[in-house]
C-alpha positions in Angstrom: -14.1 -22.3 -12.5 -16.6 -20.1 -14.2 -16.3 -16.7 -15.8 -19.7 -15.3 -14.6 -21.9 -15.4 -11.6 -23.9 -18.6 -11.1 -27.2 -18.6 -9.1 -27.3 -21.0 -6.1 -30.8 -21.4 -4.5 -31.2 -21.1 -0.8 -32.5 -24.3 0.8 -31.9 -26.4 -2.4 -28.2 -26.2 -3.3 -25.5 -27.2 -0.8 -22.8 -24.6 -0.3 -19.2 -25.8 -1.1 -16.7 -25.4 1.7 -14.1 -22.7 1.1 -15.9 -21.2 -1.9 -17.1 -17.6 -1.8 -20.8 -16.7 -2.1 -22.6 -13.4 -2.5 -25.9 -13.6 -0.7 -28.8 -11.4 -1.9 -31.8 -10.7 0.2 -35.4 -11.4 -1.0 -36.5 -9.7 -4.2 -39.3 -7.9 -2.4 -36.8 -5.7 -0.5 -36.8 -2.0 -1.5 -33.6 -1.2 -3.4 -33.4 2.3 -2.0 -34.2 1.7 1.6 -31.4 0.1 3.7 -32.6 -3.0 5.7 -30.9 -5.8 7.5 -31.7 -9.3 6.3 -30.6 -12.0 8.7 -29.0 -14.8 6.7 -28.6 -18.2 8.4 -26.0 -21.0 7.9 -27.4 -24.5 8.6 -25.3 -27.6 9.0 -22.3 -29.1 10.8 -19.5 -26.6 11.5 -16.3 -27.3 9.5 -13.0 -28.2 11.1 -9.6 -29.2 9.8 -8.1 -28.7 6.4 -10.4 -27.3 3.7 -9.4 -27.1 0.1 -10.4 -23.8 -1.6 -12.2 -23.5 -5.0 -10.8 -24.3 -8.4 -8.3 -21.7 -9.6 -7.0 -20.4 -12.9 -3.6 -18.7 -13.0 -3.7 -14.9 -13.2 -7.5 -14.9 -12.6 -9.4 -13.9 -9.5 -10.7 -16.7 -7.2 -13.7 -16.2 -4.9 -13.0 -17.7 -1.4 -15.2 -18.0 1.7 -14.0 -18.6 5.2 -15.4 -22.1 5.9 -15.0 -22.1 9.7 -17.3 -21.0 12.5 -14.5 -18.8 13.7 -12.6 -15.9 12.2 -9.2 -16.6 10.5 -6.0 -14.5 10.4 -5.7 -12.9 6.9 -1.9 -12.8 7.3 -1.7 -16.5 8.0 -3.9 -17.3 5.0 -1.6 -15.2 2.8 1.6 -16.7 4.2 0.4 -20.3 3.9 -0.8 -19.9 0.3 1.9 -17.6 -1.0 3.0 -20.2 -3.6 -0.4 -20.2 -5.3 -2.0 -16.8 -4.7 -0.9 -13.2 -4.9 -1.1 -11.8 -1.4 -3.7 -9.1 -1.8 -7.3 -9.8 -0.7 -10.4 -7.9 -1.9 -13.5 -7.5 0.3 -16.7 -6.2 -1.2 -18.1 -3.4 1.1 -21.5 -2.8 -0.5 -20.6 0.8 0.0 -22.8 2.2 -2.8 -26.1 1.3 -4.4 -26.1 -0.7 -7.7 -26.1 1.2 -10.9 -28.7 0.5 -13.7 -26.9 -0.2 -17.0 -29.6 -0.7 -19.6 -31.9 -3.3 -17.9 -29.3 -4.8 -15.6 -28.1 -3.5 -12.2 -24.4 -3.8 -11.5 -22.0 -2.9 -8.7 -18.7 -1.0 -9.2 -15.3 -2.5 -8.4 -14.5 0.7 -6.4 -16.7 -0.9 -3.7 -13.8 -3.3 -2.8 -11.7 -2.6 0.3 -8.1 -4.1 -0.1 -5.8 -5.9 2.4 -2.3 -7.4 2.2 0.7 -7.8 4.5 1.4 -4.0 4.3 -2.0 -3.1 5.6 -5.4 -2.1 4.2 -7.1 0.7 2.3 -10.8 1.6 2.3 -13.1 3.1 -0.3 -14.4 6.0 1.8 -17.8 6.8 3.5 -17.6 3.6 5.4 -18.9 5.3 8.6 -21.6 7.8 9.3 -23.5 9.7 6.7 -23.2 8.2 3.2 -22.7 4.6 4.3 -25.8 2.8 3.0 -25.1 -0.7 4.5 -25.4 -0.7 8.3 -23.0 -3.0 10.2 -20.5 -3.4 7.3 -18.5 -0.2 7.4 -15.3 -1.3 9.2 -12.3 -1.6 6.8 -10.3 -4.8 6.6 -8.0 -5.1 9.6 -6.4 -8.5 9.5 -9.2 -10.9 10.4 -11.7 -12.7 8.1 -15.0 -13.4 9.8 -16.8 -16.7 9.7 -18.6 -17.1 6.3 -16.9 -13.9 4.9 -16.3 -14.0 1.1 -13.2 -12.4 -0.5 -11.3 -12.4 -3.8 -7.6 -13.2 -4.4 -5.7 -13.5 -7.7 -4.2 -17.0 -8.4 -0.6 -17.4 -9.4 -1.1 -21.0 -10.5 -3.8 -23.5 -11.2 -3.3 -25.0 -7.7 -6.0 -24.6 -5.1 -5.4 -22.6 -1.9 -6.1 -24.3 1.4 -7.6 -23.3 4.8 -6.2 -24.8 8.0 -7.0 -24.8 11.7 -3.7 -22.9 12.3 -5.3 -19.8 10.6 -8.2 -19.8 13.1 -8.7 -17.3 15.9 -11.3 -17.1 18.6 -13.7 -14.2 18.5 -13.2 -11.4 15.9 -16.4 -12.2 14.2 -18.1 -8.9 14.8 -16.7 -7.5 11.5 -16.5 -9.2 8.2 -13.3 -7.9 7.0 -5.3 -6.4 14.7 -3.0 -7.9 15.6 -1.5 -10.1 12.9 -0.6 -13.7 12.7 3.1 -12.7 12.9 4.4 -9.6 14.7 6.1 -7.4 12.1 7.4 -3.8 12.1 5.3 -1.3 10.3 5.6 2.4 9.7 2.7 3.6 7.5 0.9 6.6 6.0 -2.5 6.5 4.4 -3.2 9.4 1.9 -6.6 10.4 0.6 -7.5 12.2 -2.7 -10.9 14.0 -2.3 -13.0 16.9 -3.6 -16.0 18.7 -2.1 -18.5 16.6 -4.2 -17.5 13.4 -2.4 -14.9 11.9 -4.7 -12.6 9.7 -2.7 -9.6 7.5 -3.3 -7.1 6.2 -0.8 -3.6 4.8 -1.0 -1.1 3.3 1.5 2.7 3.6 1.7 4.0 1.1 4.2 7.6 0.5 5.4 7.2 -3.1 6.7 9.3 -6.1 7.6 9.6 -8.5 4.7 8.9 -5.9 1.9 11.5 -4.7 -0.6 11.6 -1.6 -2.7 10.8 -3.7 -5.7 7.5 -5.4 -6.6 6.3 -7.8 -3.8 3.3 -10.1 -4.3 2.4 -10.0 -0.6 3.0 -6.3 0.1 2.0 -4.4 -3.1 -1.4 -4.0 -4.7 -2.1 -2.5 -8.1 -5.0 -0.1 -8.5 -8.2 -1.5 -9.9 -8.8 1.9 -11.5 -12.5 1.3 -11.2 -13.8 4.6 -9.9 -15.6 6.5 -12.7 -14.1 9.9 -11.8 -10.7 9.5 -10.1 -7.8 7.2 -9.5 -4.9 7.8 -7.1 -1.8 5.7 -6.6 1.9 5.6 -5.9 4.3 4.6 -8.7 7.0 1.9 -8.6 8.5 0.0 -11.5 5.9 1.7 -13.7 3.1 0.0 -11.7 0.2 2.0 -10.3 0.0 0.9 -6.6 -2.8 1.6 -4.1 -0.7 -0.3 -1.6 3.1 0.0 -1.8 5.3 -1.9 0.6 8.8 -0.5 1.2 11.8 -2.0 2.9 12.8 -1.7 6.6 14.5 0.3 8.0 12.6 3.5 7.1 15.0 6.0 5.6 14.0 9.7 5.7 15.7 10.3 2.4 13.2 8.0 0.6 11.0 9.6 -2.1 7.7 8.1 -3.6 6.2 9.4 -6.9 2.4 9.7 -6.9 0.1 9.7 -9.9 -3.6 10.3 -10.4 -6.3 10.3 -13.0 -9.2 12.7 -13.0 -12.3 12.9 -15.2 -13.2 16.1 -13.4 -11.8 19.6 -13.7 -11.5 21.6 -10.5 -10.1 21.6 -7.0 -8.9 18.5 -5.2 -7.2 17.9 -1.8 -4.4 15.4 -0.9 -4.3 14.8 2.8 -3.1 12.4 5.4 -5.8 10.0 6.6 -3.6 8.6 9.4 -0.1 7.3 10.2 1.5 4.8 12.5 4.9 3.7 13.7 7.8 6.1 13.2 5.7 8.1 10.7 3.6 9.4 13.6 6.5 11.7 14.4 8.0 12.1 10.9 7.4 15.2 8.8 5.8 14.2 5.5 6.0 16.5 2.5 4.1 16.6 -0.7 6.2 18.0 -3.6 4.2 19.6 -6.4 6.4 19.7 -9.5 3.9 21.9 -11.4 3.6 24.7 -8.9 7.1 24.1 -7.4 5.6 23.8 -4.0 6.8 21.7 -1.1 3.9 21.3 1.4 4.1 19.8 4.9 1.1 17.4 5.0 1.3 17.2 8.8 0.1 20.8 8.8 -3.0 20.1 6.8 -4.2 18.9 3.4 -2.8 20.3 0.1 -5.4 21.8 -2.3 -4.6 22.0 -6.0 -6.5 22.5 -9.3 -6.4 20.0 -12.1 -7.5 19.6 -15.6 -9.0 16.3 -16.9 -6.4 13.6 -17.7 -3.7 11.3 -16.3 -0.8 12.9 -14.4 2.1 10.7 -13.6 4.9 13.1 -12.7 3.2 15.9 -10.8 3.6 14.8 -7.1 6.3 13.2 -5.0 6.1 12.2 -1.3 9.3 12.9 0.6 10.3 13.2 4.2 13.0 15.9 4.1 13.2 19.4 2.7 15.9 19.1 0.0 16.9 22.7 0.4 17.8 22.1 4.0 19.0 18.5 4.2 21.1 18.4 1.0 23.1 21.5 1.9 25.1 23.9 -0.2 28.7 22.7 0.3 31.4 22.8 -2.3 31.5 20.1 -5.0 34.4 18.4 -3.3 36.1 19.2 -0.1 37.9 18.4 3.1 37.4 19.5 6.6 38.5 18.1 9.9 36.0 15.3 9.7 35.5 13.9 6.2 37.1 13.8 2.7 35.3 12.9 -0.5 36.8 12.4 -3.9 35.9 10.9 -7.3 38.2 8.9 -9.6 37.5 6.4 -12.3 33.7 6.3 -11.6 34.4 5.5 -7.9 33.6 7.7 -4.9 36.1 7.5 -2.0 35.1 8.5 1.5 37.5 9.0 4.4 37.1 9.9 8.0 40.0 12.1 8.8 39.7 12.7 12.6 41.6 10.1 14.7 38.8 8.8 16.8 35.9 8.9 14.2 34.7 6.3 11.8 32.3 6.2 8.8 29.0 4.6 9.8 26.6 5.3 7.0 26.5 6.9 3.6 23.8 7.6 0.9 24.1 9.1 -2.6 21.4 11.1 -4.3 20.9 12.9 -7.6 20.1 16.6 -7.4 16.4 15.8 -7.6 16.6 13.9 -4.3 16.4 10.3 -5.8 18.3 7.8 -3.7 21.0 6.0 -5.8 23.0 4.2 -3.2 22.8 3.5 0.5 25.2 1.7 2.9 24.9 1.2 6.6 27.2 -0.4 9.1 30.5 0.7 7.5 32.4 1.0 10.8 35.7 2.0 9.2 37.9 4.9 8.4 37.5 4.5 4.6 34.8 3.4 2.1 34.8 3.2 -1.7 31.6 3.3 -3.7 32.0 1.4 -7.0 29.6 0.3 -9.7 27.3 3.2 -9.1 24.6 3.2 -11.8 24.8 6.9 -12.8 25.8 8.9 -15.8 27.8 12.0 -15.7 26.0 14.4 -13.3 26.2 16.2 -10.0 25.6 13.9 -7.1 25.1 14.6 -3.4 26.9 12.3 -0.9 25.5 12.2 2.6 27.9 10.8 5.3 27.1 9.9 8.9 29.9 9.2 11.4 29.8 6.8 14.3 29.3 9.8 16.7 26.1 10.8 14.8 27.5 13.8 13.0 26.2 14.2 9.4 27.8 15.9 6.4 26.8 16.4 2.8 29.1 16.9 -0.1 28.4 17.6 -3.8 30.6 15.8 -6.3 30.8 15.7 -10.1 30.5 12.1 -11.1 32.0 11.2 -14.5 
């Protein structure tokens, strides 16, 4: 493998199967006038197993789909999961090159990103402001014939292409259904300003993901945009794609962070949703202005100074002033009893024909500390709760669907 671009001459050097290539049109083309140059692949179409290019652990590898058909991106990720991290980077050619001294270069913010959670785009891929005709569709699960893409290697072992990844058609775009049917509930969020700054992130509740770091479902921000970065935060990582576990729980909360080299007004808004999130209220909590904004009603405008802000925003799906209630610290009624002793929380269903079905424990900030489904009993004891002395909120759901919330002092 090499650490810089190597020139390969058209008509002289033979292309290597499975290796990625960036094709440049003739030098006589005008840099500032978009034109289509029709590239041509000459040779016998490839079939069967194809070994990918040499790899170096923890370095990006440049791949190219070697087949005359599209391939499923998901299948490529699944089949090579032992040797690559499951995030694929597609160069969109979304902006013109920048002159640095005597050299033109392209920004890494021109990469659209795809993994098993879904995709994010770089903005202005359609309509006015998209300088490269025919290449504006974001990645959607297929990799067209000849399409190049990057993935980061886990090991020094080469990835492999196989016929099982191939699919007929789907060559009209170089970037929906997936190789395997999985459950997905997703929200895409955009950070923008009136001058055209754009950064997108994805939060995806998807089969196979966990609430910890997942190689195939999470993607770290490249932080390559000169003016802004926008990401969710998990395990101190800045994620432009964050996979979360199924089932979706409305009590979940997701911290958001951003970087801005610009002072002034920005907007955080929903780009789109799917799955259960189509009908789910999505709130943006601003910890600076103490505002809870329903993003389904429109974007949230805010003013920022220059800098990096890691603790200002939180995505949540419930209004804590409503869902957490104002019950007494401990209590009984005809349905449930909650008590605390020796760092254990005891729950009891007191009515004869009712059982405990589900419980969740939160701190007063709304952070989920514990969750248990399928209790199906009259009594449940929560032990080994990782919490210091504090007020906690215990939410209880009975098998008849009734829900109760109790505050307890945990010590």
